[in-house]
LUMTILUM-263713 format. One record per residue: residue number from 1; z, y, x of N, C-alpha, C, CB in turn. Coordinates in steps of 0.05 Angstrom, whole numbers. Glycine has a CB too. Layout:
// LUMTILUM-263713
{site NUM {Z Y X} {Z Y X} {Z Y X} {Z Y X}}
...
This chain:
// LUMTILUM-263713
{site 1 {1872 1350 1833} {1888 1372 1823} {1885 1395 1843} {1918 1364 1820}}
{site 2 {1880 1418 1832} {1877 1443 1848} {1901 1461 1843} {1850 1457 1842}}
{site 3 {1913 1471 1864} {1936 1488 1863} {1929 1515 1876} {1960 1476 1876}}
{site 4 {1942 1536 1866} {1937 1563 1878} {1962 1579 1874} {1913 1577 1864}}
{site 5 {1964 1600 1891} {1985 1621 1888} {1970 1645 1879} {2001 1626 1914}}
{site 6 {1979 1658 1858} {1966 1682 1847} {1985 1705 1846} {1954 1676 1819}}
{site 7 {1974 1729 1846} {1990 1753 1842} {1988 1761 1812} {1980 1777 1860}}
{site 8 {2011 1767 1800} {2012 1777 1772} {2028 1802 1772} {2024 1755 1753}}
{site 9 {2028 1815 1749} {2044 1840 1746} {2074 1834 1751} {2040 1852 1718}}
{site 10 {2083 1810 1745} {2111 1803 1749} {2117 1791 1776} {2119 1783 1728}}
{site 11 {2097 1790 1794} {2101 1779 1821} {2083 1755 1825} {2130 1771 1825}}
{site 12 {2088 1741 1847} {2071 1717 1853} {2080 1693 1837} {2073 1711 1884}}
{site 13 {2061 1675 1833} {2069 1650 1820} {2049 1628 1828} {2070 1653 1789}}
{site 14 {2060 1604 1829} {2043 1580 1834} {2031 1571 1808} {2060 1557 1848}}
{site 15 {2006 1563 1809} {1992 1553 1785} {1976 1528 1792} {1974 1575 1773}}
{site 16 {1971 1512 1771} {1952 1490 1773} {1927 1500 1760} {1963 1464 1759}}
{site 17 {1904 1497 1773} {1879 1506 1762} {1866 1483 1747} {1860 1515 1785}}
{site 18 {1865 1486 1720} {1852 1467 1703} {1824 1477 1696} {1869 1463 1677}}
{site 19 {1809 1462 1680} {1782 1470 1674} {1780 1497 1660} {1770 1449 1656}}
{site 20 {1799 1503 1642} {1796 1528 1626} {1819 1548 1631} {1796 1520 1598}}
{site 21 {1839 1542 1646} {1861 1560 1650} {1877 1553 1675} {1880 1559 1625}}
{site 22 {1894 1572 1683} {1913 1567 1704} {1940 1563 1691} {1914 1591 1725}}
{site 23 {1954 1541 1697} {1979 1535 1685} {2002 1542 1704} {1980 1505 1677}}
{site 24 {2020 1559 1696} {2042 1567 1713} {2061 1543 1718} {2058 1590 1699}}
{site 25 {2070 1541 1743} {2086 1518 1751} {2115 1523 1754} {2075 1507 1777}}
{site 26 {2123 1548 1750} {2152 1555 1752} {2162 1559 1781} {2167 1534 1740}}
{site 27 {2143 1564 1799} {2151 1569 1827} {2137 1595 1836} {2143 1545 1846}}
{site 28 {2149 1609 1855} {2136 1634 1864} {2111 1631 1881} {2156 1650 1880}}
{site 29 {2108 1607 1893} {2083 1602 1908} {2081 1572 1912} {2083 1617 1936}}
{site 30 {2058 1563 1921} {2053 1534 1925} {2071 1523 1947} {2024 1529 1932}}
{site 31 {2077 1539 1967} {2095 1530 1988} {2122 1521 1978} {2098 1551 2009}}
{site 32 {2134 1537 1960} {2160 1529 1949} {2158 1504 1932} {2172 1552 1933}}
{site 33 {2136 1500 1919} {2132 1475 1904} {2130 1451 1922} {2106 1477 1886}}
{site 34 {2115 1454 1944} {2111 1432 1963} {2136 1422 1977} {2091 1439 1983}}
{site 35 {2157 1439 1978} {2182 1431 1990} {2199 1413 1972} {2198 1456 1997}}
{site 36 {2190 1409 1947} {2206 1393 1928} {2196 1364 1929} {2203 1404 1900}}
{site 37 {2215 1345 1929} {2207 1317 1926} {2193 1314 1899} {2231 1297 1930}}
{site 38 {2173 1298 1898} {2159 1294 1872} {2142 1317 1863} {2179 1287 1852}}
{site 39 {2134 1335 1882} {2119 1359 1874} {2093 1352 1859} {2113 1376 1899}}
{site 40 {2080 1330 1868} {2054 1324 1855} {2058 1318 1826} {2042 1299 1870}}
{site 41 {2077 1301 1819} {2082 1295 1790} {2091 1320 1775} {2103 1272 1788}}
{site 42 {2108 1336 1788} {2117 1360 1775} {2094 1379 1768} {2138 1375 1793}}
{site 43 {2076 1382 1787} {2053 1400 1783} {2034 1388 1762} {2037 1404 1809}}
{site 44 {2030 1362 1762} {2011 1349 1743} {2022 1351 1715} {2006 1320 1751}}
{site 45 {2049 1349 1712} {2061 1348 1685} {2068 1376 1674} {2085 1331 1685}}
{site 46 {2066 1397 1690} {2074 1424 1682} {2059 1432 1657} {2069 1444 1705}}
{site 47 {2073 1446 1640} {2061 1456 1615} {2070 1485 1611} {2068 1439 1591}}
{site 48 {2072 1500 1633} {2080 1528 1631} {2059 1546 1618} {2087 1538 1659}}
{site 49 {2064 1572 1618} {2045 1591 1607} {2017 1588 1619} {2055 1620 1610}}
{site 50 {1997 1591 1603} {1969 1589 1613} {1957 1617 1616} {1952 1572 1593}}
{site 51 {1943 1620 1638} {1930 1645 1644} {1900 1641 1646} {1941 1657 1671}}
{site 52 {1884 1660 1636} {1855 1657 1638} {1846 1656 1667} {1840 1679 1623}}
{site 53 {1826 1640 1673} {1816 1638 1701} {1802 1664 1710} {1797 1615 1703}}
{site 54 {1788 1677 1691} {1774 1702 1698} {1794 1723 1707} {1757 1712 1674}}
{site 55 {1790 1734 1730} {1806 1756 1739} {1831 1748 1753} {1812 1774 1717}}
{site 56 {1836 1723 1759} {1859 1715 1775} {1859 1729 1802} {1862 1684 1778}}
{site 57 {1881 1739 1811} {1883 1751 1837} {1896 1731 1856} {1900 1778 1836}}
{site 58 {1879 1717 1871} {1890 1696 1889} {1904 1708 1913} {1867 1678 1898}}
{site 59 {1927 1696 1919} {1943 1703 1942} {1941 1680 1962} {1973 1710 1934}}
{site 60 {1952 1683 1986} {1953 1660 2004} {1967 1637 1990} {1967 1667 2030}}
{site 61 {1957 1613 1993} {1968 1589 1979} {1998 1587 1987} {1953 1564 1987}}
{site 62 {2004 1588 2012} {2032 1587 2022} {2037 1615 2033} {2036 1564 2044}}
{site 63 {2055 1630 2021} {2058 1658 2028} {2074 1662 2054} {2071 1673 2006}}
{site 64 {2092 1644 2060} {2108 1646 2085} {2107 1620 2100} {2137 1654 2078}}
{site 65 {2084 1614 2112} {2082 1588 2126} {2100 1587 2151} {2053 1583 2134}}
{site 66 {2111 1564 2156} {2127 1560 2180} {2110 1560 2205} {2143 1534 2178}}
{site 67 {2085 1552 2202} {2067 1549 2225} {2038 1552 2214} {2071 1522 2240}}
{site 68 {2021 1565 2230} {1993 1567 2223} {1978 1556 2247} {1984 1596 2216}}
{site 69 {1959 1537 2242} {1942 1527 2263} {1914 1531 2254} {1948 1497 2270}}
{site 70 {1898 1545 2270} {1870 1550 2264} {1852 1531 2278} {1862 1580 2271}}
{site 71 {1831 1522 2265} {1811 1505 2277} {1787 1522 2284} {1803 1480 2259}}
{site 72 {1781 1525 2310} {1761 1543 2320} {1733 1531 2318} {1767 1551 2348}}
{site 73 {1723 1526 2294} {1697 1514 2291} {1675 1534 2299} {1692 1506 2262}}
{site 74 {1680 1560 2296} {1660 1580 2303} {1658 1584 2333} {1665 1606 2289}}
{site 75 {1674 1571 2349} {1674 1575 2378} {1651 1559 2391} {1700 1566 2390}}
{site 76 {1638 1542 2376} {1616 1526 2387} {1594 1544 2399} {1604 1508 2366}}
{site 77 {1585 1563 2382} {1564 1581 2392} {1573 1598 2415} {1553 1599 2369}}
{site 78 {1598 1607 2415} {1609 1623 2437} {1610 1607 2463} {1637 1633 2430}}
{site 79 {1618 1582 2461} {1619 1564 2484} {1591 1560 2495} {1632 1537 2478}}
{site 80 {1571 1556 2478} {1544 1552 2486} {1533 1578 2499} {1526 1544 2462}}
{site 81 {1540 1601 2488} {1531 1627 2500} {1540 1630 2528} {1541 1650 2483}}
{site 82 {1564 1620 2534} {1576 1622 2560} {1565 1601 2579} {1606 1621 2559}}
{site 83 {1549 1582 2569} {1537 1561 2585} {1557 1539 2593} {1526 1573 2610}}
{site 84 {1578 1536 2577} {1598 1516 2582} {1593 1491 2566} {1626 1527 2577}}
{site 85 {1605 1469 2574} {1603 1444 2560} {1620 1444 2535} {1611 1420 2579}}
{site 86 {1609 1433 2513} {1625 1432 2488} {1647 1411 2491} {1606 1425 2464}}
{site 87 {1670 1417 2480} {1692 1398 2481} {1686 1375 2461} {1719 1411 2474}}
{site 88 {1700 1353 2465} {1696 1330 2447} {1712 1332 2421} {1703 1305 2461}}
{site 89 {1727 1353 2418} {1744 1357 2394} {1745 1387 2389} {1772 1345 2398}}
{site 90 {1752 1395 2364} {1753 1424 2357} {1776 1438 2373} {1758 1428 2327}}
{site 91 {1772 1463 2378} {1792 1480 2391} {1813 1487 2370} {1780 1505 2403}}
{site 92 {1839 1483 2377} {1861 1490 2359} {1874 1515 2370} {1881 1467 2356}}
{site 93 {1880 1534 2353} {1892 1559 2360} {1917 1564 2343} {1872 1583 2358}}
{site 94 {1937 1576 2355} {1960 1584 2339} {1963 1614 2341} {1986 1570 2349}}
{site 95 {1955 1629 2320} {1956 1658 2321} {1985 1669 2322} {1941 1670 2297}}
{site 96 {1988 1691 2335} {2013 1705 2336} {2020 1715 2308} {2014 1729 2356}}
{site 97 {2045 1716 2300} {2052 1725 2273} {2041 1753 2266} {2081 1725 2269}}
{site 98 {2040 1771 2286} {2030 1798 2280} {1999 1799 2280} {2041 1817 2301}}
{site 99 {1986 1777 2285} {1957 1776 2285} {1945 1759 2263} {1947 1765 2312}}
{site 100 {1962 1751 2244} {1952 1734 2222} {1935 1751 2204} {1976 1722 2206}}
{site 101 {1914 1739 2191} {1896 1755 2174} {1910 1766 2150} {1873 1737 2166}}
{site 102 {1902 1791 2143} {1911 1803 2119} {1897 1791 2095} {1907 1834 2120}}
{site 103 {1909 1791 2071} {1895 1780 2048} {1869 1793 2041} {1914 1781 2024}}
{site 104 {1866 1819 2049} {1841 1833 2042} {1820 1830 2064} {1847 1863 2038}}
{site 105 {1826 1816 2086} {1807 1811 2107} {1792 1785 2100} {1822 1809 2135}}
{site 106 {1768 1781 2111} {1752 1757 2105} {1767 1732 2110} {1726 1757 2122}}
{site 107 {1781 1730 2133} {1797 1705 2139} {1820 1703 2119} {1807 1706 2168}}
{site 108 {1831 1725 2111} {1853 1724 2091} {1843 1715 2064} {1866 1751 2089}}
{site 109 {1819 1722 2057} {1808 1713 2032} {1804 1683 2032} {1781 1727 2025}}
{site 110 {1796 1672 2055} {1794 1643 2058} {1821 1630 2055} {1781 1635 2085}}
{site 111 {1841 1642 2067} {1869 1632 2065} {1879 1633 2037} {1887 1647 2084}}
{site 112 {1868 1651 2021} {1877 1654 1993} {1863 1635 1974} {1873 1682 1983}}
{site 113 {1847 1616 1985} {1833 1597 1969} {1851 1577 1956} {1811 1583 1985}}
{site 114 {1839 1556 1945} {1854 1536 1930} {1861 1513 1949} {1838 1526 1906}}
{site 115 {1884 1501 1942} {1892 1477 1956} {1883 1453 1940} {1924 1476 1960}}
{site 116 {1871 1434 1953} {1861 1410 1939} {1832 1413 1932} {1878 1405 1914}}
{site 117 {1823 1395 1915} {1795 1397 1908} {1786 1377 1888} {1778 1395 1931}}
């Protein structure tokens, strides 16, 4: 099951992405859905309004996250450039709230992707 938060003329809404349409889930974003017990069954059984997949305006999946942790996979080349030893695990970063990516920035577009697969 794939979930997304999209922007619409009426505001943000959580949707389930099916093969031919996005099905509205009755929540303003995926984050609010995930806070509900039984969210998986609720999302799978939803039969709200359907929206065409073409032209969906994806928003961040969780619009107001309590915490963001970034995995610094791209730091490998930077570490090698500095001649340092690679760590045995990925670098984890916690960005400051005022430094989080905007939705129109490349990192923000990644954040606006789909949850699940």
